C-alpha positions in Angstrom: 65.8 104.3 90.5 67.9 101.3 89.3 69.7 99.1 92.1 72.0 96.4 91.1 73.4 94.1 94.0 77.0 92.7 92.9 77.9 89.1 93.9 80.7 90.3 96.1 81.0 92.3 99.2 82.9 95.2 100.9 84.7 94.7 104.1 84.3 97.1 107.1 87.8 97.6 107.2 89.1 100.5 105.0 92.6 100.0 103.4 92.9 103.8 103.0 94.4 105.6 106.4 92.7 108.7 107.7 93.2 111.1 110.3 90.1 113.7 110.8 89.8 116.8 112.5 86.8 116.4 114.8 85.9 118.9 117.4 84.4 118.3 120.5 81.0 120.0 119.5 80.0 121.7 122.8 78.3 124.9 121.9 76.0 123.4 119.4 74.7 120.6 121.5 74.8 122.3 124.6 77.4 120.3 126.3 77.8 122.8 129.1 74.5 121.6 130.7 75.4 118.3 130.1 76.2 115.2 132.5 79.4 113.3 131.7 77.5 110.2 130.0 75.5 113.0 127.9 78.7 114.0 126.6 79.8 110.9 125.8 76.8 110.0 124.3 76.9 112.9 122.0 80.6 112.3 121.1 79.9 108.8 120.2 77.4 109.8 118.0 79.9 111.6 116.0 82.8 108.7 116.1 80.0 106.4 114.8 79.1 108.7 112.1 82.7 108.8 110.8 83.1 105.1 110.9 80.1 104.6 108.6 81.7 106.8 106.3 85.5 104.7 106.4 87.1 108.0 108.4 89.3 108.1 111.8 89.4 110.9 113.8 92.7 112.4 115.1 91.7 111.9 118.9 88.7 109.3 119.6 89.8 109.1 123.2 89.2 112.8 123.9 86.9 111.7 126.9 88.7 108.7 128.0 92.4 109.6 127.4 95.5 108.1 129.0 95.8 109.1 132.5 98.9 109.9 134.1 100.6 112.1 137.0 104.0 112.9 137.5 106.0 113.4 140.8 109.0 115.8 141.1 109.8 114.5 144.3 110.8 110.5 142.6 110.9 112.0 139.3 108.4 109.1 138.6 105.0 108.7 136.0 102.1 107.0 137.3 99.7 105.7 134.3 96.4 104.6 134.1 95.0 103.0 131.3 91.6 101.4 132.3 88.7 103.8 130.7 91.2 104.4 127.8 91.8 100.8 127.1 87.9 100.1 127.3 86.6 102.6 124.6 89.7 102.5 122.3 89.2 98.6 122.1 85.7 99.3 120.6 86.7 102.5 118.6 89.8 100.8 117.0 88.7 97.2 116.5 84.7 97.6 116.2 84.7 101.3 114.5 87.6 100.1 112.4 89.4 103.5 112.8 92.9 102.7 111.4 94.6 106.1 113.3 94.8 107.8 116.0 97.2 110.7 117.9 98.9 109.3 120.8 98.5 111.9 123.6 97.7 115.0 122.6 94.6 116.1 121.5 95.8 119.5 119.7 99.1 119.1 117.7 101.8 119.4 120.6 103.8 117.4 122.5 102.3 115.6 125.7 101.8 118.0 128.6 104.2 117.1 131.7 103.0 119.4 135.0 105.3 122.1 135.5 107.5 121.7 132.3 107.5 123.8 129.4 108.1 121.7 126.3 110.3 124.4 124.7 113.0 126.4 125.5 112.6 130.3 125.3 112.0 131.7 122.1 110.2 128.2 121.3 113.3 127.0 118.5 114.6 124.4 120.4 113.6 121.6 123.0 113.2 121.9 127.2 116.3 119.9 127.8 114.2 118.8 131.1 111.5 118.0 128.9 113.5 115.8 126.5 114.8 113.9 129.8 111.6 113.4 131.2 109.6 112.5 127.8 110.7 108.8 127.2 109.8 108.2 131.1 106.5 109.4 130.4 105.8 107.6 126.9 107.5 104.2 126.9 104.8 102.8 129.5 102.3 104.4 127.0 103.8 102.9 124.3 104.2 99.3 125.7 100.7 99.8 126.6 100.1 100.2 122.6 102.1 97.2 121.8 100.3 95.0 124.6 97.0 96.0 122.6 98.3 95.7 119.0 97.6 99.0 118.6 101.6 100.6 118.1 100.7 100.3 114.7 97.9 102.6 114.6 99.1 105.5 116.7 101.3 108.3 115.3 102.8 111.8 117.2 101.7 115.0 115.4 103.3 117.6 117.4 103.9 119.8 114.8 102.2 121.2 111.9 103.0 122.8 108.8 106.9 124.4 110.1 108.6 127.6 109.1 112.1 126.7 108.0 113.8 128.4 111.2 112.0 125.6 113.1 113.4 123.1 111.0 116.3 122.4 113.7 113.7 121.9 116.4 111.7 119.5 114.3 114.6 117.6 114.0 114.9 117.3 117.9 111.8 116.6 118.3 111.5 113.4 115.9 114.7 112.2 117.2 113.2 112.4 120.8 110.6 110.6 119.7 112.5 108.0 118.0 114.9 107.4 120.9 112.1 106.9 123.0 110.2 104.2 120.5 111.8 103.7 117.0 108.7 102.0 116.1 106.8 104.7 116.8 104.7 106.3 113.7 105.6 110.3 113.3 103.3 112.4 111.3 104.7 115.8 109.4 102.5 117.9 107.2 104.7 120.3 105.4 104.2 123.1 102.7 106.6 121.3 100.3 107.8 117.9 100.0 109.3 115.4 102.5 112.4 117.0 103.8 115.9 114.9 103.0 117.0 116.2 106.7 114.4 113.9 108.1 114.3 111.2 106.5 114.3 108.2 109.0 112.7 110.4 111.7 109.4 111.3 109.9 107.5 107.9 108.8 104.1 109.6 108.0 104.3 112.4 105.6 101.7 115.0 104.3 102.7 117.4 102.0 100.7 120.3 100.6 99.7 118.2 97.7 101.6 118.9 94.3 101.9 116.2 91.7 105.0 117.6 90.2 107.1 116.2 93.5 105.6 112.7 92.7 109.2 111.5 91.2 111.3 113.6 93.2 109.5 112.8 96.8 106.5 110.4 97.2 108.0 107.4 95.2 111.3 107.3 96.9 109.7 107.9 100.4 107.1 105.1 99.6 110.1 102.9 98.6 111.8 103.9 101.6 108.3 102.0 103.6 107.4 105.4 104.5 103.9 106.6 104.0 102.8 109.6 102.2 99.3 110.8 102.3 97.3 113.5 100.5 96.5 116.8 102.6 93.1 118.3 102.6 93.3 121.7 104.1 92.7 125.2 102.6 95.1 123.5 100.0 95.0 122.2 97.5 92.8 124.9 95.2 91.4 124.0 91.6 92.2 122.4 89.4 93.3 119.8 92.4 90.4 118.1 93.8 89.2 119.4 97.4 85.9 119.6 99.9 85.1 123.2 98.6 81.4 124.3 98.1 82.5 125.9 95.1 84.1 122.5 93.1 82.7 120.4 91.4 80.4 117.7 93.0 82.6 115.0 92.2 86.1 116.2 93.3 85.6 115.2 96.9 84.7 111.7 95.3 87.8 111.8 92.5 91.0 112.7 95.1 90.8 109.0 96.0 91.2 108.2 92.4 94.1 109.9 92.4 95.5 108.6 95.4 94.9 105.6 94.0 96.9 106.4 90.7 100.2 107.8 92.7 99.7 105.1 95.6 99.4 107.6 98.4 98.9 105.6 101.9 96.0 107.8 103.5 94.2 111.2 103.8 95.2 113.9 106.5 91.9 116.3 106.7 92.9 119.0 108.9 88.8 120.1 110.0 85.5 118.0 110.0 83.5 120.6 112.1 85.8 123.5 112.6 83.2 126.1 113.1 83.6 125.9 116.9 83.4 129.5 117.9 83.7 131.1 114.9 80.6 130.8 112.7 77.3 129.2 112.2 78.2 127.1 109.1 74.4 127.3 108.3 74.5 130.5 107.7 78.2 131.3 106.8 79.6 129.2 103.9 83.3 130.8 104.2 85.0 129.2 107.2 87.5 131.6 108.7 90.4 131.6 111.8 90.6 135.1 113.7 89.3 137.1 116.2 87.4 140.2 116.8 90.3 142.1 118.1 92.7 141.3 115.5 90.7 140.3 112.8 89.1 137.7 111.1 90.9 136.0 107.8 88.8 133.5 105.3 90.0 130.0 104.5 87.9 128.7 101.6 83.8 128.0 100.9 82.8 125.0 103.2 86.8 124.4 104.2 86.4 122.6 107.4 82.5 122.1 107.2 81.8 118.5 106.0 79.7 118.3 109.0 76.9 120.5 110.4 75.5 120.7 113.9 71.8 119.1 114.2 70.0 122.3 114.9 70.2 125.6 113.2 71.0 127.8 116.3 72.9 127.0 119.5 70.7 125.9 121.9 70.1 127.8 125.4 69.8 125.1 128.5 69.1 122.9 126.1 71.3 119.4 125.4 70.9 118.2 121.9 71.8 114.5 121.9 72.0 113.9 118.3 74.3 113.1 115.5 75.7 115.3 113.2 74.2 116.5 109.5 76.3 114.9 106.7 76.8 117.3 103.9 76.7 116.0 100.6 80.5 116.3 100.1 81.0 114.2 102.9 78.9 111.6 101.3 80.8 111.8 98.3 84.1 111.7 100.6 82.7 108.4 101.3 81.9 107.0 97.7 85.9 108.0 97.0 87.0 106.0 100.0 84.9 102.8 99.0 85.8 103.2 95.1 89.6 102.5 96.6 88.2 99.7 98.1 86.8 98.4 95.0 90.6 98.9 93.8 91.7 97.3 96.7 89.8 94.5 96.4 90.3 93.8 92.3 93.8 94.1 93.0 93.4 91.1 95.8 91.3 89.1 93.5 93.6 89.1 90.7 96.3 88.3 93.0 94.3 85.1 94.2 92.9 83.9 90.8 95.6 84.5 88.4 97.8 81.4 89.7 95.0 79.2 88.8 93.7 81.1 85.5 96.3 82.0 84.1 97.6 85.6 82.7 95.5 85.5 79.3 92.0 84.3 80.7 89.3 86.3 80.0 88.4 87.3 83.6 91.9 88.4 84.3 92.4 90.7 81.1 88.8 92.3 82.0 90.0 93.1 85.4 93.1 94.9 84.4 91.6 96.6 81.3 89.0 97.9 83.7 91.7 99.0 86.3 93.8 100.5 83.3 90.5 102.4 82.4 89.6 103.9 85.7 93.7 105.3 86.5 93.7 106.6 82.8 90.8 108.6 83.3 92.7 110.6 85.4 94.4 114.1 83.1 97.4 115.5 85.0 97.2 117.7 86.0 93.5 117.2 86.6 91.3 119.5 84.2 87.9 120.8 85.6 84.9 120.2 85.1 85.2 116.8 86.0 82.9 114.2 84.0 80.7 112.1 86.6 79.5 110.0 84.2 82.7 108.8 82.8 83.5 108.0 86.4 80.6 105.7 87.0 81.2 104.0 84.2 84.5 103.2 84.9 83.6 102.4 88.5 80.8 99.8 86.9 83.3 98.3 84.8 85.5 97.8 87.9 82.6 96.0 90.0 81.5 93.8 86.8 85.3 92.7 86.5 85.4 91.9 90.2 82.3 90.0 90.0 83.2 87.9 87.0 86.7 87.0 88.5 85.9 86.6 92.2 84.6 83.1 92.9 82.9 84.0 96.6 86.0 81.6 98.3 86.1 83.5 101.8 89.4 85.5 102.9 90.2 87.3 106.0 90.0 91.0 105.6 91.4 91.7 109.5 93.3 88.8 111.5 93.0 88.2 115.1 95.6 90.7 117.3 98.0 89.7 119.4 97.3 90.6 123.0 99.0 91.2 126.6 96.6 91.1 129.4 96.8 90.8 133.2 95.1 88.4 135.2 91.4 88.9 135.8 91.1 91.5 132.8 88.6 91.0 130.2 89.6 90.5 126.6 87.2 90.5 123.1 89.4 89.0 120.0 87.8 89.9 117.1 88.3 88.6 113.4 87.0 89.9 110.0 86.4 87.4 107.0 84.5 88.0 103.5 83.2 85.5 101.1 80.0 85.1 99.2 77.9 83.4 100.1 79.3 85.0 104.1 81.3 82.3 105.5 80.7 80.5 109.0 83.5 80.7 111.1 85.1 78.6 114.1 87.6 79.8 116.4 90.4 77.4 117.6 92.9 77.9 120.4 96.2 75.9 120.3 94.3 74.4 117.0 91.4 73.0 118.8 88.2 74.0 118.1 86.4 75.9 120.7 83.0 74.8 121.4 80.6 77.5 120.6 83.0 80.0 119.2 81.5 80.7 115.7 81.0 84.8 115.4 83.5 87.3 114.9 83.6 88.3 118.5 85.3 86.1 120.7 84.6 87.0 124.5 86.9 86.3 126.9 86.0 87.1 130.9 88.3 87.1 134.4 91.5 85.8 132.7 94.1 83.4 134.0 96.7 81.6 132.8 94.7 79.0 131.3 93.3 81.3 128.5 96.6 82.1 126.9 97.6 80.2 123.8 97.5 80.7 119.7 93.8 81.8 119.0 92.7 81.4 115.1 89.5 81.4 113.1 88.5 78.9 110.2 86.1 81.0 107.5 84.1 78.4 105.6 81.5 78.6 102.6 80.3 76.7 99.9 83.4 77.8 97.9 86.1 76.7 100.3 87.8 78.1 103.4 90.7 79.6 105.0 92.5 79.9 108.2 93.3 83.6 109.5 96.7 84.5 110.9 97.4 83.5 114.5 96.6 86.0 117.3 98.3 85.3 120.6 97.0 86.4 123.8 99.5 86.5 126.7 98.4 86.4 130.2 101.1 88.1 132.5 102.2 86.6 135.9 104.6 87.6 138.3 106.8 84.3 137.9 107.1 84.9 134.2 110.5 86.1 132.1 110.8 89.0 130.3 108.0 89.1 127.2 109.5 90.7 124.1 106.6 92.0 122.0 108.8 94.0 119.6 111.9 93.1 118.7 115.2 95.1 116.9 114.3 95.7 113.7 117.4 95.5 111.1 118.4 98.8 109.7 120.1 100.1 106.3 121.8 103.7 107.3 123.6 106.4 105.0 127.3 107.2 106.4 126.3 110.2 109.1 123.2 109.5 110.1 121.9 108.0 113.0 120.3 104.4 113.9 117.9 103.6 116.9 117.1 99.8 118.2 114.5 99.4 120.6 112.7 96.5 121.8 109.1 96.4 123.2 109.4 94.1 126.5 106.6 93.2 128.9 106.8 92.2 132.6 105.1 92.2 136.2 108.5 92.9 137.7 111.2 95.6 137.2 113.4 95.3 134.2 116.8 96.6 133.2 118.6 96.1 129.7 122.0 95.3 128.6 122.5 96.1 124.8 125.4 93.6 122.5 127.3 94.2 119.5 128.8 91.1 117.8 127.9 89.8 121.2 130.0 91.4 123.3 128.4 93.6 126.0 128.0 97.5 124.9 129.7 99.5 128.2 126.9 101.9 129.7 124.2 101.4 127.2 121.4 100.0 129.7 118.6 102.0 128.6 115.2 100.5 126.6 116.6 101.8 123.1 120.1 102.2 121.9 121.3 105.2 119.9 124.0 105.4 117.6 124.8 108.6 115.6 127.4 109.9 113.3 127.3 106.6 111.4 130.2 104.9 109.9 131.5 101.3 108.8 132.6 101.1 112.7 128.8 100.9 113.7 127.8 98.4 111.3 127.1 94.8 113.2 124.6 92.7 114.7 122.9 94.2 118.0 120.6 92.8 120.5 119.3 93.4 123.8 119.4 91.7 126.8 116.3 91.9 129.2 116.5 90.8 132.5 114.1 90.8 135.8 114.1 88.9 139.1 112.9 85.5 137.2 115.9 85.5 134.5 116.8 87.1 131.1 115.8 86.8 127.7 117.9 88.2 124.7 116.1 89.7 121.8 116.7 88.4 118.1 119.6 90.0 116.2 119.1 93.1 114.2 121.8 93.8 111.9 123.0 97.2 110.9 124.2 97.8 107.7 126.0 101.4 106.4 126.5 102.1 102.9 125.4 104.5 100.4 122.3 104.2 99.2 121.6 103.0 95.7 121.8 106.2 93.2 123.5 108.2 96.0 126.5 110.4 95.3 129.3 110.8 97.9 130.7 114.6 98.8 133.1 115.8 96.2 135.1 118.9 97.5 134.8 121.6 94.4 136.9 124.2 96.5 138.8 123.6 99.8 139.0 126.7 102.0 142.1 128.8 101.3 144.8 129.7 103.9 144.9 133.3 104.9 147.4 135.6 107.2 145.4 138.4 109.1 146.5 140.7 111.3 145.1 139.9 115.3 141.7 141.7 116.1 140.5 141.1 112.1 138.0 139.1 111.1 138.2 136.0 108.9 136.2 133.6 107.1 137.0 130.3 106.1 134.8 128.7 102.8 134.0 125.6 101.4 132.3 124.2 98.0 130.7 120.8 97.4 128.7 118.6 95.5 126.6 115.6 96.1 123.4 114.1 97.2 121.6 116.1 99.7 121.8 117.0 102.2 125.3 117.8 103.0 126.4 117.8 106.5 129.4 120.0 107.7 131.9 119.2 110.4 134.9 122.0 110.9 138.0 121.1 112.6 140.8 122.8 114.4 144.0 120.6 114.9 142.1 117.8 113.8 139.0 118.1 116.7 135.7 119.2 115.7 134.5 122.8 116.4 131.2 122.4 118.3 128.5 124.2 116.2 130.7 124.5 113.2 128.4 123.0 110.8 127.7 125.0 107.9 129.6 125.7 104.5 131.5 128.9 106.2 133.5 129.0 109.1 133.8 132.8 110.7 135.6 134.2 113.4 135.5 137.8 114.5 138.3 140.2 116.8 140.9 137.3 115.8 143.7 136.3 118.4 147.0 134.3 118.3 145.4 131.3 119.7 142.9 130.7 116.5 146.1 130.2 114.6 147.0 126.8 113.1 145.3 124.3 111.0 141.6 124.0 109.9 139.7 121.7 107.8 135.9 120.6 107.1 134.6 117.1 106.9 131.7 117.1 104.8 129.1 114.0 104.8 125.8 112.5 103.3 124.5 109.4 103.4 127.0 108.0 100.8 130.2 108.6 102.4 132.4 111.2 103.7 134.9 114.1 102.1 137.8 115.7 103.8 138.9 119.0 102.4 142.8 120.4 102.3 144.3 122.0 105.3 143.9 125.7 105.5 146.5 127.5 107.9 145.3 130.4 109.7 148.5 132.8 110.5 147.8 135.8 113.2 150.3 138.6 112.9 150.4 140.4 116.0 151.9 144.1 116.9 153.1 145.9 119.9 150.6 149.4 120.7 152.2 152.5 119.1 150.8 155.7 119.1 150.1 157.4 115.8 149.1 160.7 117.5 150.1 161.9 121.1 148.6 164.4 123.2 149.2 168.2 122.8 149.3 171.1 125.2 146.3 172.8 126.1 145.5 176.4 127.7 141.3 177.1 128.7 139.9 179.3 130.9 138.4 178.5 134.5 135.2 176.8 134.1 135.9 175.6 130.3 136.4 171.8 128.9 139.4 170.1 127.7 140.2 167.7 125.5 143.0 165.5 125.1 143.3 163.3 122.2 145.6 160.6 120.8 145.7 157.7 118.0 147.1 154.4 118.7 147.7 151.5 116.9 148.7 147.9 117.5 147.1 144.3 117.5 143.3 144.5 119.5 142.3 144.9 121.6 144.0 148.1 123.0 143.2 149.5 126.5 143.9 152.9 127.4 144.7 154.8 130.9 145.4 158.4 131.1 147.2 159.6 133.9 147.4 163.2 135.8 151.0 164.3 136.7 152.4 160.8 135.5 151.7 158.5 138.4 148.0 159.3 138.8 145.2 156.8 137.1 142.6 158.7 136.4 139.4 156.7 137.4 137.2 155.7 134.2 139.5 157.5 131.9 140.3 154.2 129.5 139.4 155.7 126.5 141.4 157.2 123.4 140.7 160.7 124.1 140.3 162.2 127.6 137.6 164.7 128.2 138.0 167.3 131.1 134.7 169.2 132.1 134.2 172.8 133.9 138.2 172.9 134.2 139.3 173.9 137.9 142.9 175.2 138.7 143.4 171.9 141.0 143.4 170.0 137.4 146.2 172.1 135.7 148.9 169.8 135.3 150.7 167.0 133.0 148.1 164.7 131.2 149.7 161.7 129.5 148.1 158.3 128.2 149.5 154.3 128.7 148.5 152.1 126.1 148.4 148.5 126.3 147.7 145.2 124.7 148.7 141.4 125.2 151.9 142.0 123.2 153.7 145.3 124.9 152.7 148.6 126.3 153.9 152.3 125.3 153.2 155.7 127.2 152.4 159.1 125.4 155.0 162.1 126.2 153.1 164.4 128.9 150.5 167.2 127.7 150.5 170.1 129.6 147.0 172.0 130.9 147.3 175.7 131.4 144.4 177.6 133.0 144.5 181.3 131.4 145.3 184.2 133.6 147.5 181.8 135.8 151.4 181.5 135.7 152.5 179.4 132.9 153.2 176.1 134.3 156.5 174.5 133.9 158.5 171.8 134.9 160.4 173.7 137.0 160.2 172.5 141.1 157.9 175.1 142.9 159.6 178.1 144.3 159.9 178.9 148.1 162.0 181.2 150.3 161.9 182.2 154.0 161.5 185.9 155.1 162.2 187.6 158.2 158.8 190.1 158.7 159.4 192.0 162.4 159.5 189.6 164.7 158.2 186.7 162.6 159.4 184.6 160.1 157.5 184.0 157.0 157.8 181.5 153.9 157.2 183.2 150.7 155.7 180.8 147.7 156.6 181.8 144.4 153.3 181.9 142.1 152.6 178.4 140.6 149.1 176.8 138.9 149.8 173.6 140.4 148.6 172.7 144.1 151.7 172.5 146.6 152.5 171.0 149.8 154.9 172.1 152.4 156.8 170.1 154.6 158.9 170.5 157.6 162.2 169.0 159.1 164.7 170.0 162.3 167.5 167.3 160.9 166.6 167.2 157.1 165.9 163.5 157.4 162.3 163.3 159.6 159.9 165.5 157.2 156.3 166.3 158.6 153.3 167.8 156.8 153.2 171.5 157.3 150.3 173.2 155.0 148.9 172.5 151.8 148.7 175.9 149.1 146.3 176.0 146.3 147.2 177.0 143.0 147.7 180.8 143.0 148.4 183.4 140.4 150.4 185.8 143.0 153.2 185.5 145.8 151.7 183.7 149.0 153.0 183.8 152.2 152.8 181.6 155.6 153.8 183.0 158.9 155.7 180.3 161.0 154.9 180.0 164.5 157.6 180.2 167.4 158.9 177.1 168.4 162.2 175.9 170.6 164.1 174.3 167.7 167.4 175.7 166.9 166.8 175.5 163.1 164.1 174.5 160.8 164.0 173.5 157.2 161.4 173.5 154.6 160.2 172.1 151.4 157.6 172.4 149.1 156.2 169.5 146.1 153.7 169.3 143.8 150.7 167.8 145.5 149.7 164.6 143.6 
């Protein structure tokens, strides 16, 4: 074994951002029997191990998250940051973790008691959740700003969304941006960055394919987004992953490719995802699933780069120990350190080239060493890799760095700005590198602090006297360097609002959105008022200002006034520029929608075609007014009615501008009802069925109503056909159909229903005569297949009911009672 010590030092700070899925190792450490302190001990051992490997976990605050409660009665949240701040101060500033999920351990949105984040079906946000989200999260985001952690936190609430979920993704990203435009959002996708989410997602994690570099990665990095490598069940060979059956150098080589393609970080979905499913010491193939629905395999060693410290799960025993690292994880750390070599070499070139000149041998060798390292990487990768060539290139980089670096100190991590409350404690930190190791001297407001010569400056029981600008002077034999200032603010109740984040100037394309925000701290309640070009914006009194569907009228200078009981402070101005991004092409109309004439009740579709930089956004209009939801290339209506008639056009927009189609006129022709076929007479036997059939035309919708004996509407008989079942004599008679629509009405001729074996029905009045039979008089009613009613009168003016007679095939006789009336009159009519 040959050990060579180089005359330079690596920093503890990693410039490759990482996010590792680290599961709580409960089963394998017997944590179900552990005390809370033992649980935290085990978790801390795992975190320390990640830190030694320059890796950051998704959610280091697992056992000390932000605490909050929601009171529906007052519609308010209460937050408690104490334990969270204590552990994160150590994890982020001592362990140098450079990323963490904001408020969710698993991929998801923060929980609000009693409020589901999603609407039924899961493809849209619950409006109530969207309303409450800023109330929950804005105090959390402001706490991040006060501690200097806002640039480290990110939201990762959805993973690998399907195409059907894209509207939901946009809703969620807009919700987060509306609450805090300076908060990072991460999205892992099956494909490259999604144009419709530009300016909403800031950390892109695509399933990697180097073909996408020039199309997606370079433009997003030019837009100051970050693009990370995704290590999951993909990528497969030949792309370097951490599968057991890949070449041993593959995990290390990932970082060489990341350097070549200027990727900013690495999302590693699972470091120990064997919890509850498999024994990683026995089963190399990780898997998902359950005994009921079955399992599916993911890959050899996928999700296993850390192993439990025991070979079998313990029983009634607590195992306080860290994980066992795989060789693959040690190789991953080598890769992260290789990228630090590259970073140090580029830093040394920037620092030394102005003094040495571009043709100095050390400068030329440094550039040649870096180029050799990058040129080792074939595209696409070709297996097997050649470790000895990799080692030789790394050695050359180290030797070039040693020759170029003069050992002068530099600041690897500056003191951070902090905002605290009176009585709190705060530690300020710095990391300075040089060879020999530099000595340190802390200053406050430019004055040396006696005895403050360590990389940590511990301040306790803070008062207003502690507030000020802190910095560090690092010195060694080769020179000295002064850190940037870290400002410590101690909030007091009599202070004006304090801006920790100013609104940022934005360049946006046409039709997009812009969100301005400012992070303000105060111990007394705050109010806000937004300004444009110095004038008040009516109603714009929220923490953030959201502008949508941008056009030239939105361009200008924006600021916000923050006020508390002590007065007001106006933010720095932020400029909104609305213009076409370089290289973008405004929409161009290829085919405008065509005018159409259709009959009422028909279906109609207008279609438009256009070209230009994607995504293209569509908005159909009627009489110049936007049609809600009409935002695709087609506009369709079913059962068209005359109110749809009129002019239609579509406005097509993208980041480069807008185009409006020619007007297409819709003409809707209307027709009153008419009868194509009328019902016909029917004769059926008693107890059989009878069906009358009619066919009608005209502009829909058509309404139908059948009548019996012309005036009696039959309940429920509202179809073109009328079916009578089990026909009885009382149903014999005339049937007709009335058809109506919005434009008129028509009634069919009467169709007669006869019952066989009974007299034929005619339209003649029913017959009746009066006869004398002995001492009595009788009424004689002729045979008739219609029900009849007999009325009586003594003066031919006042008529009263006398009797009802059912249909009959024979002559019927009704005896008349004897009365004192000098005369009586009778008449009969068909019963309705």
